[in-house]
RORO-975869 format. One line per 3 residues: number of its first residue (from 1); their letters; for each residue x, y, z of N, C-alpha, C. Coordinates in steps of 0.2 Angstrom, whole numbers, m for minus. Example, Ala and Ser with C-alpha at 12.3 -4.5 7.8 and 13.67 -1.06 7.14 Angstrom:
<atoms>
1) AS) 66/m28/39/62/m22/39/66/m16/39 ~ 64/m11/35/68/m5/36/64/0/39
</atoms>
This chain:
<atoms>
1) XXX) 131/m155/m193/132/m146/m193/134/m144/m187 ~ 140/m140/m189/144/m137/m184/139/m132/m180 ~ 140/m132/m173/137/m126/m168/139/m120/m169
4) XXX) 135/m115/m169/136/m108/m170/140/m106/m164 ~ 143/m100/m165/146/m97/m159/141/m94/m154 ~ 141/m96/m147/136/m94/m143/134/m86/m143
7) XXX) 139/m82/m143/139/m75/m145/134/m73/m150 ~ 137/m77/m155/133/m75/m162/126/m76/m161 ~ 125/m82/m159/117/m84/m158/114/m79/m155
10) XXX) 116/m75/m149/112/m71/m145/114/m63/m148 ~ 118/m63/m154/119/m56/m156/121/m52/m151 ~ 128/m54/m147/131/m50/m142/138/m51/m143
13) XXX) 141/m44/m141/149/m46/m141/152/m49/m135 ~ 158/m52/m136/160/m55/m132/162/m53/m125 ~ 162/m46/m126/163/m43/m118/157/m42/m116
16) XXX) 151/m43/m118/145/m41/m115/143/m42/m109 ~ 140/m39/m103/138/m40/m99/133/m44/m97 ~ 133/m48/m91/129/m53/m90/121/m51/m91
19) XXX) 120/m44/m89/113/m41/m91/111/m42/m97 ~ 116/m38/m101/115/m38/m109/112/m45/m111 ~ 117/m50/m110/116/m57/m112/109/m60/m110
22) XXX) 106/m57/m104/100/m60/m101/95/m56/m106 ~ 96/m50/m107/91/m46/m111/90/m48/m118 ~ 97/m50/m121/96/m53/m128/93/m60/m128
25) XXX) 93/m64/m123/90/m70/m123/83/m69/m121 ~ 80/m64/m118/74/m64/m118/70/m61/m124 ~ 73/m58/m128/71/m54/m133/69/m60/m138
28) XXX) 74/m66/m140/74/m70/m144/68/m76/m141 ~ 70/m77/m133/65/m82/m132/58/m80/m132 ~ 55/m75/m131/49/m73/m130/47/m73/m137
31) XXX) 51/m71/m143/48/m72/m149/46/m79/m152 ~ 51/m83/m150/51/m89/m154/49/m96/m149 ~ 46/m93/m143/45/m99/m138/39/m104/m142
34) XXX) 41/m109/m141/36/m115/m145/28/m112/m143 ~ 27/m110/m137/18/m110/m135/16/m105/m140 ~ 21/m100/m142/19/m94/m146/18/m97/m154
37) XXX) 23/m102/m155/24/m104/m162/23/m112/m163 ~ 17/m115/m161/16/m123/m161/18/m125/m167 ~ 19/m121/m171/19/m125/m178/24/m124/m183
40) XXX) 29/m120/m179/35/m117/m183/41/m121/m180 ~ 43/m126/m184/49/m129/m182/55/m125/m183 ~ 56/m122/m186/61/m115/m186/62/m112/m180
43) XXX) 56/m109/m178/56/m105/m172/58/m109/m165 ~ 57/m116/m166/58/m121/m162/65/m121/m160 ~ 68/m122/m166/77/m123/m167/80/m117/m164
46) XXX) 78/m110/m165/80/m105/m164/80/m104/m157 ~ 74/m105/m154/74/m106/m146/78/m110/m141 ~ 79/m116/m146/83/m121/m143/89/m119/m143
49) XXX) 92/m116/m148/99/m114/m149/100/m107/m145 ~ 96/m103/m144/96/m97/m139/97/m100/m131 ~ 93/m105/m131/93/m107/m123/99/m110/m122
52) XXX) 101/m114/m127/108/m118/m125/114/m112/m124 ~ 114/m107/m128/119/m102/m127/119/m97/m120 ~ 111/m96/m119/111/m91/m112/113/m97/m107
55) XXX) 111/m103/m107/112/m108/m101/120/m107/m100 ~ 124/m107/m104/132/m107/m104/134/m100/m102 ~ 132/m96/m105/134/m87/m105/133/m84/m99
58) XXX) 126/m86/m96/124/m83/m90/128/m86/m83 ~ 130/m92/m85/134/m95/m78/142/m92/m79 ~ 145/m89/m73/152/m86/m74/155/m92/m76
61) XXX) 156/m97/m72/160/m102/m72/160/m106/m81 ~ 154/m106/m84/153/m109/m89/155/m105/m94 ~ 154/m99/m93/156/m93/m100/164/m94/m99
64) XXX) 168/m93/m92/175/m95/m94/178/m100/m96 ~ 175/m106/m95/177/m112/m99/175/m111/m107 ~ 168/m108/m110/167/m109/m116/172/m104/m119
67) XXX) 174/m96/m116/179/m91/m119/186/m96/m121 ~ 188/m99/m116/194/m102/m116/195/m108/m121 ~ 189/m113/m121/190/m119/m125/185/m120/m131
70) XXX) 180/m115/m130/174/m116/m135/170/m121/m134 ~ 166/m122/m139/160/m128/m138/165/m135/m136 ~ 170/m136/m137/174/m142/m134/174/m143/m127
73) XXX) 173/m137/m124/172/m137/m118/167/m142/m113 ~ 162/m143/m117/156/m147/m116/155/m153/m119 ~ 159/m154/m124/157/m160/m128/157/m167/m124
76) XXX) 158/m167/m118/159/m173/m115/151/m175/m112 ~ 149/m170/m112/139/m170/m108/135/m170/m113 ~ 137/m170/m121/133/m168/m126/127/m171/m124
79) XXX) 127/m179/m124/121/m182/m126/118/m184/m118 ~ 119/m180/m112/118/m183/m106/109/m181/m106 ~ 107/m176/m108/100/m173/m107/99/m168/m110
82) XXX) 101/m165/m116/98/m160/m118/104/m154/m121 ~ 106/m151/m116/112/m146/m117/118/m149/m117 ~ 123/m147/m122/130/m151/m122/133/m147/m116
85) XXX) 130/m142/m113/133/m137/m109/132/m140/m102 ~ 127/m145/m101/128/m147/m94/122/m153/m93 ~ 119/m156/m97/112/m161/m96/107/m157/m92
88) XXX) 106/m151/m92/100/m148/m91/94/m148/m96 ~ 88/m147/m93/82/m147/m98/82/m141/m103 ~ 80/m140/m108/80/m134/m112/74/m130/m109
91) XXX) 71/m131/m105/66/m125/m102/70/m122/m95 ~ 73/m124/m92/77/m123/m88/78/m115/m87 ~ 84/m114/m91/84/m106/m91/80/m102/m93
94) XXX) 75/m104/m97/69/m99/m99/65/m99/m92 ~ 63/m105/m88/59/m103/m82/64/m100/m77 ~ 69/m100/m76/74/m95/m74/72/m88/m75
97) XXX) 72/m85/m80/72/m79/m82/64/m77/m82 ~ 61/m82/m83/53/m80/m85/49/m82/m80 ~ 51/m85/m75/46/m87/m70/41/m93/m72
100) XXX) 35/m91/m70/29/m95/m75/24/m92/m79 ~ 27/m87/m83/23/m84/m89/19/m90/m92 ~ 24/m93/m94/20/m98/m99/17/m107/m97
103) XXX) 18/m107/m89/17/m113/m86/12/m113/m83 ~ 9/m108/m83/1/m109/m80/2/m107/m72 ~ 9/m106/m68/10/m105/m61/13/m112/m58
106) XXX) 18/m111/m56/20/m117/m52/17/m119/m45 ~ 12/m115/m44/8/m115/m37/2/m120/m40 ~ 2/m123/m46/m5/m127/m47/m12/m123/m49
109) XXX) m11/m116/m49/m17/m112/m51/m22/m110/m46 ~ m21/m113/m40/m24/m112/m33/m24/m106/m31 ~ m29/m101/m29/m29/m94/m25/m26/m95/m20
112) XXX) m21/m92/m17/m18/m93/m11/m23/m90/m5 ~ m27/m86/m7/m31/m83/m2/m37/m80/m5 ~ m42/m79/0/m48/m75/m2/m48/m68/m2
115) XXX) m52/m63/m5/m49/m55/m7/m49/m52/m1 ~ m44/m47/0/m44/m43/6/m50/m37/5 ~ m52/m35/11/m58/m31/10/m55/m24/13
118) XXX) m58/m18/13/m56/m12/16/m63/m8/19 ~ m63/m7/25/m68/m3/28/m66/3/32 ~ m70/9/29/m67/15/32/m73/17/38
121) XXX) m69/18/44/m72/20/49/m71/27/52 ~ m76/31/53/m76/37/53/m76/38/62 ~ m71/41/64/m70/44/72/m70/49/72
124) XXX) m74/51/78/m73/58/81/m66/59/84 ~ m64/65/85/m56/67/87/m55/63/94 ~ m61/63/97/m59/62/105/m58/54/106
127) XXX) m62/50/101/m63/43/100/m55/41/97 ~ m53/44/92/m45/43/90/m42/44/95 ~ m42/49/99/m36/51/103/m36/46/110
130) XXX) m42/44/112/m42/40/117/m42/32/116 ~ m45/31/110/m45/25/108/m53/22/109 ~ m56/18/106/m63/15/107/m63/9/104
133) XXX) m68/5/106/m71/0/103/m78/1/99 ~ m78/m1/92/m82/m1/88/m85/m7/85 ~ m92/m7/84/m95/m13/80/m96/m10/73
136) XXX) m93/m14/70/m95/m14/62/m99/m17/58 ~ m101/m15/52/m105/m20/49/m103/m19/41 ~ m103/m25/38/m101/m26/31/m104/m31/27
139) XXX) m106/m30/20/m106/m37/16/m100/m40/15 ~ m101/m47/15/m96/m50/11/m97/m57/10 ~ m92/m60/7/m94/m68/6/m91/m72/13
142) XXX) m95/m77/16/m93/m80/21/m94/m88/19 ~ m90/m92/23/m90/m99/21/m98/m100/23 ~ m100/m106/19/m107/m108/20/m108/m114/25
145) XXX) m111/m112/30/m113/m116/36/m115/m122/34 ~ m119/m123/31/m124/m128/27/m118/m134/25 ~ m112/m132/22/m109/m138/20/m102/m138/24
148) XXX) m101/m132/28/m94/m131/31/m89/m129/26 ~ m92/m126/22/m86/m122/16/m84/m127/11 ~ m86/m132/12/m84/m138/6/m87/m137/m1
151) XXX) m93/m136/m1/m97/m135/m6/m100/m141/m10 ~ m100/m145/m3/m103/m152/m6/m109/m152/m3 ~ m115/m156/m5/m121/m158/m1/m118/m161/5
154) XXX) m123/m158/10/m122/m161/18/m121/m169/17 ~ m116/m172/21/m116/m179/21/m113/m182/15 ~ m110/m177/10/m105/m180/5/m98/m176/6
157) XXX) m95/m178/1/m87/m174/1/m85/m174/m7 ~ m81/m168/m8/m78/m169/m14/m73/m174/m16 ~ m73/m176/m22/m70/m181/m24/m63/m179/m28
160) XXX) m58/m184/m28/m51/m180/m32/m54/m180/m38 ~ m51/m174/m43/m53/m173/m50/m50/m179/m54 ~ m54/m182/m58/m51/m188/m63/m47/m186/m68
163) XXX) m47/m180/m69/m43/m176/m75/m35/m177/m73 ~ m35/m173/m67/m28/m171/m66/m25/m177/m58 ~ m30/m179/m55/m29/m184/m50/m29/m181/m44
166) XXX) m31/m175/m43/m31/m172/m37/m25/m166/m37 ~ m22/m166/m42/m15/m162/m41/m17/m155/m42 ~ m23/m153/m46/m24/m146/m48/m22/m145/m56
169) XXX) m16/m149/m57/m11/m147/m64/m12/m152/m68 ~ m12/m152/m75/m11/m157/m79/m5/m156/m84 ~ m1/m160/m85/5/m161/m90/5/m163/m97
172) XXX) 7/m157/m101/7/m159/m107/14/m158/m110 ~ 13/m160/m118/19/m159/m121/19/m153/m127 ~ 24/m148/m129/23/m144/m134/31/m142/m136
175) XXX) 32/m146/m142/38/m146/m144/44/m150/m139 ~ 48/m146/m137/55/m150/m134/51/m150/m125 ~ 45/m146/m124/44/m145/m116/40/m149/m114
178) XXX) 40/m150/m108/34/m154/m105/32/m148/m100 ~ 25/m147/m101/22/m140/m99/17/m142/m94 ~ 17/m138/m87/11/m140/m83/7/m134/m83
181) XXX) 0/m135/m83/m5/m130/m83/m10/m132/m79 ~ m15/m127/m76/m19/m128/m72/m25/m132/m76 ~ m27/m137/m70/m32/m141/m74/m39/m138/m74
184) XXX) m40/m139/m82/m47/m136/m84/m52/m139/m81 ~ m52/m145/m80/m60/m147/m76/m61/m145/m70 ~ m56/m145/m65/m55/m143/m58/m53/m135/m57
187) XXX) m52/m132/m62/m49/m126/m60/m43/m125/m56 ~ m40/m130/m56/m34/m130/m50/m35/m132/m44 ~ m40/m134/m42/m43/m136/m33/m42/m142/m33
190) XXX) m40/m147/m39/m40/m154/m36/m44/m158/m34 ~ m50/m155/m34/m57/m158/m31/m63/m156/m36 ~ m68/m162/m36/m73/m161/m42/m80/m163/m35
193) XXX) m85/m156/m36/m91/m158/m31/m95/m161/m36 ~ m97/m167/m35/m102/m171/m39/m109/m170/m36 ~ m110/m168/m29/m117/m167/m27/m116/m161/m24
196) XXX) m118/m155/m27/m116/m148/m25/m121/m146/m19 ~ m118/m143/m14/m123/m139/m9/m128/m136/m11 ~ m135/m136/m10/m140/m132/m13/m140/m124/m10
199) XXX) m137/m123/m5/m137/m118/m1/m132/m113/m5 ~ m126/m115/m6/m122/m112/m10/m118/m113/m16 ~ m122/m118/m18/m123/m121/m25/m116/m123/m28
202) XXX) m112/m126/m22/m106/m129/m24/m100/m124/m22 ~ m102/m118/m21/m97/m113/m21/m92/m112/m15 ~ m96/m115/m8/m92/m116/m2/m94/m109/1
205) XXX) m96/m103/m2/m97/m97/2/m103/m94/0 ~ m106/m89/4/m113/m86/2/m112/m80/5 ~ m116/m74/2/m115/m68/3/m119/m66/9
208) XXX) m115/m61/14/m120/m61/21/m117/m55/24 ~ m122/m52/29/m120/m46/33/m115/m50/39 ~ m109/m45/39/m104/m48/44/m104/m43/50
211) XXX) m104/m43/57/m104/m40/62/m97/m40/66 ~ m93/m35/66/m86/m36/71/m85/m30/75 ~ m84/m32/82/m80/m28/86/m73/m27/85
214) XXX) m71/m19/84/m65/m17/82/m63/m15/87 ~ m57/m15/90/m52/m11/95/m48/m5/92 ~ m50/0/91/m46/5/90/m42/7/95
217) XXX) m34/6/95/m30/11/100/m30/17/99 ~ m27/20/105/m28/27/107/m22/31/103 ~ m24/36/100/m18/40/97/m18/38/89
220) XXX) m24/34/86/m23/34/80/m26/40/75 ~ m24/42/68/m25/47/66/m28/45/58 ~ m31/48/54/m34/48/48/m27/44/43
223) XXX) m31/40/40/m26/36/35/m23/29/39 ~ m22/30/45/m21/23/50/m25/16/48 ~ m22/12/47/m25/6/45/m24/0/51
226) XXX) m29/m4/52/m28/m8/57/m30/m15/53 ~ m26/m20/53/m27/m27/50/m30/m33/53 ~ m36/m35/50/m39/m40/55/m38/m46/50
229) XXX) m34/m51/52/m33/m56/49/m37/m60/48 ~ m39/m64/42/m44/m69/41/m51/m67/41 ~ m53/m60/41/m59/m57/42/m61/m54/35
232) XXX) m57/m56/32/m59/m54/24/m64/m58/20 ~ m64/m58/13/m69/m62/10/m66/m70/10 ~ m71/m74/10/m70/m80/11/m67/m82/3
235) XXX) m62/m88/4/m60/m89/m3/m64/m96/m5 ~ m63/m97/m12/m67/m103/m14/m64/m109/m9 ~ m68/m115/m13/m66/m120/m7/m59/m122/m7
238) XXX) m58/m124/m1/m50/m126/1/m46/m119/1 ~ m48/m114/2/m44/m109/1/m46/m104/7 ~ m39/m100/11/m41/m97/17/m44/m91/15
241) XXX) m48/m87/20/m50/m80/19/m44/m75/20 ~ m46/m70/16/m42/m65/15/m42/m60/22 ~ m40/m54/21/m39/m50/27/m44/m43/27
244) XXX) m46/m41/33/m49/m36/33/m46/m29/35 ~ m46/m23/31/m42/m18/34/m47/m11/36 ~ m46/m11/42/m51/m5/44/m45/1/45
247) XXX) m50/6/40/m46/13/38/m48/19/43 ~ m44/21/46/m47/28/52/m48/34/46 ~ m53/36/48/m56/44/45/m58/49/51
250) XXX) m54/53/54/m56/56/59/m60/63/57 ~ m66/64/60/m70/69/58/m67/76/59 ~ m69/81/57/m67/87/57/m70/89/64
253) XXX) m66/93/69/m68/95/75/m70/103/76 ~ m75/104/79/m76/111/80/m71/117/84 ~ m68/113/88/m62/117/91/m56/116/89
256) XXX) m53/110/89/m46/108/89/m46/104/81 ~ m39/106/78/m36/104/73/m29/100/75 ~ m28/94/71/m23/90/73/m16/89/69
259) XXX) m10/90/70/m5/90/67/0/85/70 ~ m1/77/68/3/73/71/2/72/78 ~ 6/74/84/4/72/90/1/79/93
262) XXX) 2/85/89/1/91/92/m6/94/91 ~ m10/98/94/m16/99/93/m16/108/93 ~ m20/111/89/m21/118/87/m28/120/88
265) XXX) m29/125/93/m35/128/94/m36/137/93 ~ m40/140/89/m40/146/88/m45/150/94 ~ m42/154/98/m46/157/104/m46/164/104
268) XXX) m52/165/102/m54/174/100/m53/177/108 ~ m50/182/109/m50/187/114/m52/194/113 ~ m54/197/119/m57/205/118/m52/209/116
271) XXX) m51/216/113/m47/221/114/m44/222/119 ~ m49/222/124/m47/224/132/m43/219/134 ~ m43/213/134/m40/207/136/m33/207/134
274) XXX) m33/209/127/m26/209/124/m23/214/126 ~ m26/219/127/m21/228/129/m19/226/135 ~ m25/223/141/m23/225/149/m20/219/150
277) XXX) m21/212/146/m19/205/150/m23/203/152 ~ m24/196/156/m31/193/160/m30/186/160 ~ m35/183/162/m34/175/161/m40/174/158
280) XXX) m40/167/155/m47/165/152/m48/157/153 ~ m53/154/154/m52/147/152/m52/146/145 ~ m47/140/145/m48/136/138/m50/129/137
283) XXX) m53/127/133/m54/118/133/m47/114/130 ~ m47/108/134/m42/104/132/m46/97/133 ~ m44/92/129/m46/87/129/m47/83/136
286) XXX) m43/85/142/m43/83/148/m48/88/152 ~ m51/93/149/m53/98/152/m52/104/151 ~ m54/109/156/m52/115/155/m47/119/160
289) XXX) m44/123/156/m36/125/161/m37/132/158 ~ m33/136/163/m32/143/163/m26/146/159 ~ m28/150/155/m22/154/150/m22/159/153
292) XXX) m15/162/154/m13/169/156/m12/172/150 ~ m17/178/149/m14/182/142/m9/188/147 ~ m3/190/144/1/194/145/m1/201/143
295) XXX) 0/206/145/m3/214/144/2/215/136 ~ m3/219/132/0/219/126/1/213/121 ~ m3/208/121/m3/203/116/m7/204/110
298) XXX) m3/203/106/m4/204/98/m8/198/95 ~ m12/199/91/m15/194/88/m11/188/83 ~ m13/183/84/m8/177/81/m2/173/85
301) XXX) m3/177/91/2/174/97/0/168/99 ~ 4/164/98/3/155/100/7/154/108 ~ 3/151/111/3/150/118/3/142/119
304) XXX) 9/138/121/10/132/122/8/128/128 ~ 3/124/128/1/119/133/5/114/134 ~ 8/112/137/12/105/137/10/100/138
307) XXX) 11/95/135/7/87/137/m1/89/137 ~ m3/93/133/m11/94/132/m13/92/125 ~ m8/88/120/m9/86/114/m11/78/115
310) XXX) m8/75/108/m12/67/108/m6/62/110 ~ m7/58/114/m3/51/116/m3/47/110 ~ 3/47/107/3/42/101/8/35/103
313) XXX) 9/34/110/13/28/111/10/22/108 ~ 4/22/109/1/13/107/3/13/100 ~ 1/17/94/2/16/89/9/18/84
316) XXX) 13/24/86/19/25/82/23/28/87 ~ 23/28/95/28/30/99/29/37/99 ~ 33/41/103/35/46/103/31/50/110
319) XXX) 27/47/113/24/51/119/18/55/117 ~ 17/59/122/11/65/121/14/71/118 ~ 11/74/113/11/81/111/9/87/115
322) XXX) 8/94/111/7/99/116/m1/101/113 ~ m4/106/116/m8/110/113/m6/117/112 ~ m8/120/106/m6/125/104/m12/131/104
325) XXX) m13/136/108/m17/141/106/m15/147/103 ~ m19/148/98/m17/154/94/m22/160/96 ~ m21/166/99/m25/172/99/m27/174/94
328) XXX) m32/176/93/m35/181/88/m38/187/92 ~ m37/193/90/m42/198/92/m47/199/89 ~ m53/201/95/m59/201/89/m61/209/90
331) XXX) m62/211/84/m65/218/84/m71/219/86 ~ m73/224/91/m80/223/92/m84/228/87 ~ m92/225/87/m96/227/83/m101/230/87
334) XXX) m107/232/83/m111/234/86/m112/240/93 ~ m106/245/91/m105/249/96/m110/254/98 ~ m110/256/103/m116/262/105/m112/268/104
337) XXX) m115/273/104/m113/281/104/m108/282/107 ~ m109/281/114/m104/280/120/m98/278/120 ~ m99/271/117/m92/268/115/m88/270/109
340) XXX) m91/273/104/m87/276/98/m85/280/102 ~ m87/286/106/m83/292/108/m78/290/113 ~ m79/285/117/m73/283/121/m67/281/116
343) XXX) m68/277/111/m63/275/108/m60/281/104 ~ m64/286/101/m61/291/98/m56/295/102 ~ m59/295/109/m55/299/114/m49/295/116
346) XXX) m49/290/117/m44/284/116/m38/285/112 ~ m39/285/106/m36/285/99/m33/293/100 ~ m36/298/101/m34/305/101/m28/305/107
349) XXX) m28/301/112/m22/301/117/m18/297/116 ~ m18/294/110/m12/288/109/m8/290/106 ~ 0/287/107/5/289/103/9/283/100
352) XXX) 13/286/95/16/280/93/19/275/95 ~ 21/276/101/26/271/105/21/265/107 ~ 14/268/107/9/261/109/7/257/102
355) XXX) 9/260/97/8/256/91/13/254/87 ~ 18/252/89/26/251/86/25/247/81 ~ 21/242/78/21/239/72/17/244/67
358) XXX) 12/248/68/9/251/65/13/258/62 ~ 17/260/66/22/266/66/27/263/61 ~ 29/258/63/35/255/58/33/254/51
361) XXX) 26/252/50/23/249/43/24/257/39 ~ 20/262/42/19/269/39/24/272/38 ~ 30/271/42/36/273/40/39/271/34
364) XXX) 39/263/33/41/260/28/37/263/21 ~ 31/264/22/26/265/15/29/273/14 ~ 30/277/18/31/285/17/38/284/13
367) XXX) 44/280/16/49/280/12/49/277/5 ~ 45/271/3/43/268/m3/40/273/m7 ~ 36/276/m6/33/282/m10/38/288/m11
370) XXX) 42/291/m7/46/296/m8/52/293/m14 ~ 53/287/m13/58/284/m17/55/284/m24 ~ 49/282/m25/46/282/m32/46/289/m35
373) XX) 44/294/m30/44/301/m34/50/304/m35 ~ 56/303/m32/61/306/m33/64/307/m41
</atoms>
């Protein structure tokens, strides 16, 4: 029976791109794969035909030869090993495109490692800024000390699985294919525990509270993570432990708020200090410093104290930030009669030049209202 045109087999035009050819093959292969159609010989033939076509048309060199000479370009190797296009196995092109979807995993089914764990560590701002060493406690699976993590009773050892010979995989045939799958007896470990450890029941690990001392570098912030390799959950027998990720959460501070390397603080000052100027002590993470308030300071003004922020060199570089003090003028309350009298006297002697913002604002309001009434 004459072979069908490869482009016709895949349902693509002769000028189709390599990506279009792969998409067409995936669609046909997924529908007609022998694993999905174990008793359908027609589907097996369709899959075989599509795989042969894709093996040629996804290769730039073979496609060029096919476009020039047709099927005759590969007739010399037709009996070598499956494909007339070069003697490869029927499953090779499928595996290249689909990986181990149907094979059960090329790695034999063994887990690569134990599970990773996350621990949220709450820190005060001072601890996060300066760095600290903390002891943490958490429940996890650890290697069984009784059997040394082997899962076998003390004095015995696991034996090679009799079904897979210690490989963790078994090989079977399905249609045209030789399929490797995880061994159902040992579940991919390659070992069988004939005499399980009574402490861990053959699992090689037990649940236990674990204590660790964690060094937190200076300058960390909320959301930063510290990876402790191998301190996560112990894996099954023969598998390395996962990692522990310590995630930092910085508590809210009563004075400072943080933005990257910089710190911000709200500093309340009196009406008199704002008007006449003066000096006041403000806190920093290194102690108190004197802040000079110039005469006529308005509420909301920012004062910058260089180098009084957070040093982030250890964790992300960039040096030390600054501290910004935002002054807020506090309105006096619970005034005595005499104080109220003095304030009214003061207000009566004030002129527009002493309140430029208020004067400008009222002028703007007047113009706005006048425009509406015209």
